[in-house]
C-alpha positions as CSV (number, residue, x, y, z in Angstrom):
1,M,67.1,45.1,53.3
2,A,69.3,44.5,56.4
3,L,70.8,47.1,58.8
4,L,74.1,46.7,60.7
5,A,73.1,46.0,64.4
6,D,76.2,44.6,66.1
7,L,79.9,44.0,65.8
8,V,81.0,40.9,67.6
9,F,84.4,39.9,68.9
10,D,85.1,36.3,69.7
11,C,87.5,36.3,72.7
12,S,88.9,34.4,75.6
13,H,87.9,37.0,78.3
14,P,85.1,39.3,77.3
15,A,85.2,41.7,80.3
16,S,88.8,42.7,79.9
17,L,88.6,43.1,76.1
18,A,85.5,45.2,76.5
19,R,87.3,47.4,79.0
20,F,90.2,47.8,76.5
21,W,87.9,48.8,73.7
22,Q,85.9,51.2,75.9
23,A,89.2,53.0,76.7
24,V,90.0,53.1,73.0
25,L,86.7,54.4,71.7
26,D,85.5,57.8,72.9
27,D,81.9,57.2,72.2
28,Y,81.3,53.7,73.8
29,T,80.5,52.6,77.3
30,I,80.1,49.1,78.8
31,A,76.4,48.5,79.3
32,P,75.4,48.6,83.0
33,Y,74.1,45.5,84.7
34,D,70.6,45.7,86.0
35,E,69.0,43.3,88.5
36,A,67.4,41.3,85.7
37,E,70.7,40.8,83.9
38,I,72.5,39.8,87.2
39,A,69.7,37.3,87.9
40,R,69.9,35.9,84.3
41,L,73.7,35.5,84.7
42,A,73.2,33.8,88.1
43,G,70.8,31.4,86.4
44,L,73.7,30.5,84.1
45,G,76.0,30.0,87.1
46,V,77.9,33.3,86.6
47,Y,78.2,35.1,89.9
48,D,81.2,37.3,89.2
49,L,80.6,39.8,86.4
50,E,84.3,39.5,85.5
51,D,83.2,36.0,84.2
52,D,80.3,37.3,82.1
53,P,80.4,35.3,78.8
54,T,79.0,38.2,76.8
55,V,79.8,41.9,77.5
56,L,78.2,44.7,75.6
57,L,79.6,48.1,74.6
58,K,76.9,50.6,73.8
59,P,77.4,53.7,71.6
60,H,76.5,57.0,73.2
61,G,74.8,58.0,69.9
62,P,74.1,56.2,66.7
63,G,76.3,53.3,65.7
64,P,76.5,49.6,66.1
65,R,76.7,47.9,69.4
66,I,79.9,46.0,70.1
67,W,79.6,42.6,71.7
68,F,82.5,40.5,73.2
69,Q,81.6,36.8,73.5
70,L,83.5,34.0,75.1
71,V,84.7,31.2,72.8
72,P,86.8,28.2,73.8
73,E,89.3,28.3,70.9
74,A,92.2,30.7,70.6
75,K,92.7,33.1,67.7
76,V,94.9,31.4,65.1
77,A,94.9,33.5,62.0
78,K,94.6,37.1,60.7
79,N,91.2,38.7,61.1
80,R,89.1,38.8,57.9
81,V,87.4,41.9,59.2
82,H,88.9,44.6,61.4
83,L,88.1,48.0,62.9
84,D,89.8,51.2,61.8
85,V,90.1,54.0,64.4
86,S,90.9,57.6,63.2
87,T,92.8,60.3,65.1
88,P,94.3,63.7,64.4
89,D,97.6,62.7,66.0
90,V,98.6,59.1,65.0
91,A,101.8,59.0,66.9
92,A,100.2,60.1,70.2
93,E,97.3,57.7,69.7
94,I,99.7,54.8,69.1
95,A,101.5,55.6,72.3
96,R,98.1,55.8,74.2
97,L,97.0,52.5,72.7
98,Q,100.2,50.8,73.7
99,A,99.8,52.1,77.2
100,L,96.4,50.4,77.2
101,G,97.9,47.1,76.1
102,A,97.8,47.2,72.3
103,I,100.8,45.9,70.4
104,L,102.3,47.6,67.3
105,A,102.1,45.1,64.4
106,T,103.2,47.2,61.4
107,N,103.8,50.9,60.9
108,Q,103.4,52.0,57.3
109,P,104.0,55.8,57.2
110,P,103.6,56.2,53.4
111,T,100.0,54.9,53.6
112,G,99.4,56.5,56.9
113,V,98.0,53.2,58.2
114,T,99.3,51.6,61.4
115,V,98.3,48.0,62.1
116,M,98.0,47.2,65.8
117,R,96.7,44.2,67.9
118,D,94.4,44.5,70.9
119,P,95.4,42.5,74.0
120,Q,93.8,39.3,72.6
121,G,95.5,39.6,69.2
122,N,92.8,41.1,67.1
123,E,94.2,43.4,64.4
124,F,92.9,46.9,64.0
125,C,94.3,50.0,62.2
126,V,95.0,53.5,63.3
127,I,94.5,56.0,60.5
128,P,94.9,59.7,60.3
129,Q,91.7,61.7,60.7
130,G,90.8,63.3,57.5
131,P,88.3,66.1,56.7
132,S,85.5,63.6,56.3
133,S,86.3,61.6,59.4
């Protein structure tokens, strides 16, 4: 049997997308760089952490890690998998996410689901927080 270990975003700039998602999600932080990781990156020719080809968000508690990995191609179609984020105040959260750089894609009040795009075009949904959320 398999366990979910990681969620991985293909992207054009891992560092900035990781910062966006760190700001979106309350319980995730960009993994700190230790000397061994800095040396490993230098061995790959990466001397500026802003150019790190893989950036990791770690959960504060249980949950999958989220990786952001550099890919050469641009996003060209709708995501086949996306994240849902829940909040008790959808309107306020949409405004906060837009201030962080997210773009409103569709707002569907009857279903309570709002589709947004992160700064690199990946779709995600904002949903009302229910009793089991």
